[in-house]
Backbone as CSV, one residue per row, in Angstrom:
resi,resn,N_x,N_y,N_z,CA_x,CA_y,CA_z,C_x,C_y,C_z
1,MET,59.954,22.970,-0.829,59.294,23.613,0.287,58.483,22.565,1.051
2,GLN,58.660,22.502,2.335,57.913,21.587,3.182,56.558,22.199,3.524
3,LEU,55.498,21.639,2.987,54.167,22.175,3.230,53.467,21.494,4.394
4,ASN,53.837,20.266,4.688,53.145,19.496,5.707,53.111,20.229,7.045
5,ASP,51.918,20.412,7.569,51.662,21.085,8.845,51.981,22.578,8.853
6,SER,52.263,23.175,7.705,52.477,24.617,7.679,51.122,25.323,7.614
7,VAL,51.106,26.588,7.997,49.893,27.403,7.963,50.161,28.568,7.011
8,ILE,49.359,28.640,5.963,49.593,29.614,4.908,48.339,30.456,4.676
9,ILE,48.500,31.771,4.648,47.431,32.685,4.239,47.554,32.873,2.731
10,ILE,46.424,32.784,2.030,46.422,32.980,0.587,45.381,34.032,0.242
11,THR,45.850,35.210,-0.171,44.916,36.247,-0.597,44.428,35.907,-1.999
12,GLY,43.162,36.194,-2.263,42.582,35.843,-3.552,42.390,34.344,-3.698
13,GLY,42.304,33.641,-2.581,42.261,32.185,-2.594,40.933,31.564,-2.962
14,ALA,39.918,32.367,-3.259,38.599,31.822,-3.577,38.450,31.432,-5.036
15,SER,39.375,31.869,-5.894,39.251,31.561,-7.321,40.596,31.723,-8.020
16,GLY,40.647,31.257,-9.239,41.809,31.451,-10.093,43.111,30.923,-9.523
17,LEU,44.161,31.698,-9.706,45.490,31.315,-9.235,45.521,31.100,-7.728
18,GLY,44.808,31.932,-6.978,44.767,31.778,-5.524,44.122,30.473,-5.106
19,GLU,43.022,30.110,-5.748,42.364,28.836,-5.433,43.267,27.666,-5.781
20,ALA,43.902,27.713,-6.940,44.812,26.638,-7.337,45.966,26.509,-6.341
21,THR,46.458,27.640,-5.873,47.534,27.632,-4.880,47.046,27.017,-3.572
22,ALA,45.861,27.411,-3.137,45.293,26.856,-1.901,45.133,25.345,-2.018
23,ARG,44.640,24.879,-3.148,44.457,23.445,-3.350,45.794,22.706,-3.345
24,ARG,46.771,23.264,-4.018,48.091,22.628,-4.075,48.708,22.547,-2.682
25,PHE,48.637,23.641,-1.943,49.210,23.659,-0.598,48.480,22.700,0.333
26,ALA,47.144,22.704,0.266,46.368,21.803,1.123,46.656,20.345,0.776
27,ASN,46.775,20.053,-0.506,47.109,18.688,-0.919,48.498,18.282,-0.454
28,GLY,49.360,19.253,-0.215,50.697,18.994,0.304,50.760,18.945,1.821
29,GLY,49.613,19.095,2.469,49.563,18.989,3.921,49.480,20.296,4.678
30,ALA,49.422,21.414,3.974,49.328,22.715,4.642,47.899,22.974,5.093
31,ARG,47.778,23.787,6.114,46.483,24.320,6.524,46.396,25.711,5.923
32,VAL,45.301,25.981,5.224,45.204,27.229,4.470,44.149,28.153,5.045
33,CYS,44.470,29.427,5.006,43.547,30.496,5.377,43.309,31.307,4.111
34,ILE,42.083,31.264,3.621,41.739,31.940,2.379,41.177,33.314,2.693
35,ALA,41.825,34.338,2.170,41.412,35.728,2.364,40.932,36.262,1.018
36,ASP,39.631,36.591,0.947,39.068,36.996,-0.334,37.787,37.783,-0.089
37,LEU,37.367,38.542,-1.079,36.088,39.253,-1.006,34.913,38.341,-1.346
38,ASN,35.155,37.311,-2.139,34.099,36.416,-2.593,33.775,35.405,-1.501
39,GLU,32.800,35.746,-0.679,32.478,34.923,0.484,31.917,33.556,0.094
40,THR,31.036,33.511,-0.890,30.424,32.241,-1.286,31.481,31.245,-1.747
41,ALA,32.310,31.662,-2.683,33.350,30.764,-3.203,34.404,30.481,-2.143
42,GLY,34.772,31.496,-1.366,35.810,31.324,-0.350,35.421,30.332,0.724
43,VAL,34.187,30.412,1.179,33.699,29.472,2.193,33.698,28.059,1.621
44,ALA,33.233,27.911,0.380,33.172,26.585,-0.247,34.554,25.966,-0.376
45,VAL,35.524,26.735,-0.847,36.886,26.219,-1.008,37.490,25.888,0.354
46,ALA,37.339,26.787,1.308,37.904,26.551,2.647,37.306,25.300,3.282
47,GLU,35.996,25.140,3.177,35.354,23.950,3.758,35.853,22.680,3.089
48,GLU,35.970,22.713,1.769,36.448,21.539,1.032,37.868,21.156,1.437
49,LEU,38.693,22.159,1.707,40.100,21.915,2.021,40.365,21.806,3.526
50,GLY,39.326,21.971,4.338,39.520,21.932,5.784,40.251,23.149,6.307
51,GLY,40.114,24.245,5.574,40.797,25.474,5.948,39.870,26.490,6.577
52,LEU,40.289,27.725,6.533,39.568,28.843,7.125,39.358,29.896,6.055
53,PHE,38.168,30.486,6.020,37.910,31.614,5.138,37.713,32.865,5.971
54,VAL,38.340,33.960,5.548,38.129,35.264,6.170,37.875,36.260,5.040
55,ARG,36.722,36.927,5.102,36.421,37.951,4.094,37.423,39.081,4.247
56,CYS,38.036,39.479,3.123,39.112,40.469,3.206,39.217,41.289,1.938
57,ASN,39.233,42.599,2.113,39.611,43.527,1.051,41.093,43.807,1.295
58,VAL,41.950,43.324,0.417,43.394,43.439,0.663,43.894,44.878,0.646
59,ALA,43.062,45.799,0.199,43.440,47.208,0.224,43.134,47.845,1.579
60,SER,42.607,47.054,2.511,42.256,47.551,3.839,43.177,46.951,4.900
61,ALA,43.897,47.801,5.605,44.783,47.325,6.675,43.982,46.646,7.784
62,ASP,42.799,47.155,8.077,41.959,46.544,9.110,41.537,45.136,8.713
63,ASP,41.150,44.954,7.445,40.778,43.625,6.973,41.971,42.669,7.041
64,ALA,43.130,43.151,6.630,44.331,42.308,6.677,44.643,41.881,8.104
65,GLN,44.481,42.780,9.049,44.724,42.438,10.449,43.724,41.397,10.927
66,GLN,42.468,41.503,10.467,41.456,40.501,10.817,41.870,39.114,10.338
67,VAL,42.427,39.045,9.138,42.880,37.761,8.595,43.961,37.176,9.501
68,VAL,44.933,37.987,9.854,46.017,37.523,10.720,45.461,37.066,12.064
69,ASP,44.607,37.879,12.654,44.044,37.545,13.965,43.255,36.244,13.933
70,GLN,42.394,36.083,12.932,41.572,34.875,12.856,42.398,33.636,12.526
71,CYS,43.409,33.808,11.694,44.294,32.690,11.368,45.057,32.238,12.617
72,LEU,45.575,33.191,13.371,46.287,32.852,14.609,45.357,32.192,15.623
73,GLU,44.120,32.696,15.705,43.159,32.122,16.638,42.834,30.672,16.276
74,ARG,42.683,30.410,14.989,42.301,29.058,14.532,43.472,28.089,14.523
75,PHE,44.640,28.544,14.015,45.756,27.627,13.793,46.941,27.824,14.739
76,GLY,46.971,28.952,15.433,48.029,29.176,16.415,49.322,29.764,15.881
77,ARG,49.449,29.830,14.579,50.659,30.410,13.982,50.415,30.681,12.503
78,ILE,51.358,31.390,11.892,51.339,31.640,10.454,52.755,31.386,9.952
79,ASP,52.871,30.530,8.934,54.192,30.203,8.396,54.481,30.873,7.063
80,GLY,53.445,31.336,6.387,53.687,31.953,5.092,52.467,32.686,4.574
81,LEU,52.710,33.463,3.544,51.670,34.259,2.891,51.913,34.222,1.394
82,VAL,50.857,33.939,0.639,50.929,33.995,-0.816,49.892,35.011,-1.275
83,ASN,50.345,36.041,-1.965,49.450,37.090,-2.445,49.015,36.804,-3.874
84,CYS,47.757,36.421,-4.038,47.188,36.163,-5.359,46.035,37.102,-5.674
85,ALA,45.684,37.968,-4.740,44.602,38.919,-4.984,45.089,39.969,-5.978
86,GLY,44.231,40.320,-6.885,44.596,41.355,-7.846,43.441,41.634,-8.787
87,ILE,43.452,42.810,-9.350,42.442,43.194,-10.331,43.155,43.870,-11.480
88,GLY,42.474,43.974,-12.571,43.016,44.673,-13.731,41.928,45.479,-14.383
89,THR,42.248,46.063,-15.479,41.288,46.830,-16.252,41.531,46.526,-17.725
90,PRO,40.488,46.526,-18.531,40.699,46.274,-19.951,41.323,47.470,-20.681
91,ALA,41.529,48.570,-19.985,42.096,49.770,-20.603,43.617,49.782,-20.464
92,LYS,44.255,50.453,-21.382,45.699,50.647,-21.307,45.998,51.790,-20.337
93,ALA,47.182,51.759,-19.740,47.580,52.850,-18.848,47.573,54.174,-19.608
94,VAL,48.041,54.137,-20.851,47.959,55.305,-21.728,47.514,54.797,-23.088
95,GLY,46.319,55.174,-23.475,45.762,54.731,-24.750,45.573,55.878,-25.717
96,ARG,44.872,55.609,-26.805,44.617,56.638,-27.827,43.904,57.860,-27.274
97,ASP,43.049,57.608,-26.281,42.263,58.705,-25.720,42.905,59.324,-24.491
98,GLY,44.170,59.005,-24.260,44.863,59.580,-23.117,45.075,58.557,-22.009
99,PRO,45.474,59.028,-20.846,45.795,58.113,-19.747,44.543,57.525,-19.092
100,LEU,44.739,56.386,-18.471,43.694,55.747,-17.672,43.295,56.703,-16.552
101,ALA,42.026,56.719,-16.207,41.555,57.585,-15.121,42.339,57.275,-13.849
102,LEU,42.749,58.303,-13.158,43.567,58.148,-11.958,42.884,57.255,-10.927
103,GLU,41.582,57.393,-10.755,40.858,56.576,-9.771,40.982,55.092,-10.082
104,ALA,40.874,54.734,-11.361,40.994,53.330,-11.770,42.409,52.824,-11.521
105,PHE,43.390,53.624,-11.863,44.791,53.246,-11.648,45.087,53.077,-10.159
106,GLU,44.610,54.000,-9.334,44.839,53.916,-7.882,44.219,52.653,-7.292
107,LYS,43.042,52.267,-7.768,42.377,51.067,-7.263,43.194,49.815,-7.611
108,ILE,43.689,49.749,-8.825,44.507,48.602,-9.234,45.760,48.507,-8.379
109,ILE,46.419,49.613,-8.154,47.647,49.624,-7.354,47.349,49.274,-5.903
110,ALA,46.231,49.773,-5.370,45.877,49.495,-3.972,45.683,48.004,-3.737
111,VAL,45.039,47.333,-4.684,44.800,45.901,-4.536,46.090,45.154,-4.782
């Protein structure tokens, strides 16, 4: 994959797998747009990599549109998207005490 001069949005890019992906892409010459809820970490990573941070709840269509709009405004185009945002729960979907609460399951799926 040719990363040089590409523009990539990375959800969950402020930490973990998303941050590692952002670093790898930036080191390969890509310009990265980090979309994450963690503003402190996201700003720090984006500044270090010369990228852009946009606060984003990936379960919100309005937030996702903001990411696209700001990325286009800053870089003029978008060449790719890597989705690394995600959450989990320490509970099983169906455990000894029955199924996971529907609200918890819906939140995991939404993200």
